[in-house]
matplotlib code that plots the C-alpha trace (Angstrom):
import matplotlib.pyplot as plt

x = [0.0, 2.8, 4.6, 1.4, 1.3, -1.1, -0.9, -1.7, -4.0, -2.7, 1.1, 1.4, 0.0, 2.4, 5.3, 4.1, 3.8, 7.1, 5.7, 6.4, 2.9, 1.1, -2.1, -3.1, -6.1, -8.0, -11.2, -13.9, -13.7, -10.0, -10.6, -13.5, -11.4, -8.5, -10.3, -13.6, -12.3, -10.1, -10.7, -10.5, -11.2, -9.7, -11.3, -9.2, -11.3, -9.3, -10.7, -14.3, -14.7, -14.9, -17.5, -19.4, -21.7, -21.7, -24.7, -22.5, -19.8, -22.4, -23.8, -20.4, -20.8, -23.4, -20.8, -19.1, -22.0, -20.5, -17.2, -16.3, -15.1, -18.4, -20.5, -18.4, -18.5, -14.7, -14.6, -12.5, -12.0, -8.9, -9.8, -9.0, -6.8, -4.2, -3.0, -2.4, -0.3, 1.8, 4.6, 2.4, 2.7, 3.7, 0.3, -1.5, 0.6, -0.3, -4.0, -3.8, -2.1, -4.8, -7.6, -5.8, -5.3, -8.6, -11.7, -13.6, -11.2, -13.1, -12.7, -11.7, -8.6, -7.4, -5.8, -6.6, -9.2, -12.8, -15.2, -18.1, -21.4]
y = [0.0, 2.4, 1.5, 2.5, 5.9, 5.2, 4.9, 1.5, 2.2, -0.8, 0.0, 0.8, -2.6, -4.4, -2.6, -3.9, -7.5, -9.3, -12.4, -13.2, -14.3, -12.8, -12.5, -11.2, -11.7, -8.5, -7.9, -6.0, -3.1, -2.6, -2.9, -0.5, 2.1, 1.9, 1.6, 3.4, 6.7, 5.1, 6.5, 3.0, -0.5, -3.5, -6.9, -10.0, -12.4, -15.5, -15.9, -16.8, -16.3, -13.4, -10.7, -8.8, -6.6, -4.2, -6.2, -9.3, -7.3, -5.9, -9.4, -10.2, -7.3, -4.5, -2.3, -1.8, 0.4, 3.1, 3.1, 6.1, 3.9, 2.0, 5.1, 6.7, 3.5, 3.0, -0.7, -3.0, -6.7, -8.6, -11.2, -14.8, -15.2, -12.9, -15.6, -17.9, -15.2, -13.9, -13.0, -10.2, -8.2, -5.2, -5.2, -5.2, -2.3, -0.4, -1.3, 0.1, 3.2, 3.8, 3.3, 5.8, 8.4, 8.1, 7.4, 6.8, 4.2, 1.4, -2.3, -2.8, -0.7, -2.9, -6.4, -7.7, -5.4, -4.8, -2.4, -3.7, -2.6]
z = [0.0, 0.8, -2.5, -4.2, -2.5, 0.3, 4.1, 5.7, 8.8, 10.6, 10.3, 14.0, 14.9, 12.6, 14.3, 17.7, 16.4, 16.3, 14.6, 10.9, 10.2, 7.2, 9.2, 12.6, 14.9, 15.7, 17.6, 15.5, 18.0, 17.2, 13.5, 13.6, 15.6, 13.1, 9.8, 10.1, 8.7, 5.9, 2.4, 0.8, 2.1, 0.3, 1.1, 0.8, -1.2, -0.4, 3.1, 2.4, -1.3, -3.6, -3.0, -5.7, -3.8, -0.9, 0.6, 0.7, 2.6, 5.0, 5.7, 7.2, 9.7, 9.7, 11.5, 8.2, 7.1, 9.4, 7.5, 5.4, 2.5, 2.5, 2.6, -0.2, -2.4, -2.2, -1.3, -3.5, -3.5, -4.4, -7.0, -6.1, -9.2, -7.7, -5.4, -8.4, -10.1, -7.2, -9.5, -10.7, -7.4, -9.4, -11.2, -7.8, -6.6, -9.8, -9.2, -5.7, -7.0, -9.6, -6.9, -4.6, -7.3, -9.3, -7.3, -10.5, -12.0, -13.7, -13.1, -16.7, -16.1, -13.2, -13.1, -9.6, -7.9, -8.6, -6.9, -4.8, -6.2]

ax = plt.figure().add_subplot(projection="3d")
ax.plot(x, y, z, "-o")
ax.set_aspect("equal")
plt.show()
């Protein structure tokens, strides 16, 4: 995210965690406090399957409706094929950069992200 020109809202938590895991457990309250005012939300689709709609996201937690990114329609999903093409990390960075710089970027211009409707 930083390579793409953004600021990762959980960077302080990563600094506190000395483990080398690529995931971390977090209570919804802590996630809410850190991410509720983020301009963009990116959902990792590999966890429980790819989402297509905002309703599918809100079904996971109605608290997400309070998030600035949800209200502004700036929620993106990483497509499941990204993890089969991990050598294409540069394209994901470019996708994130485009999303950060152009709020109206279309899905057809991106490789691994799509906007939730």
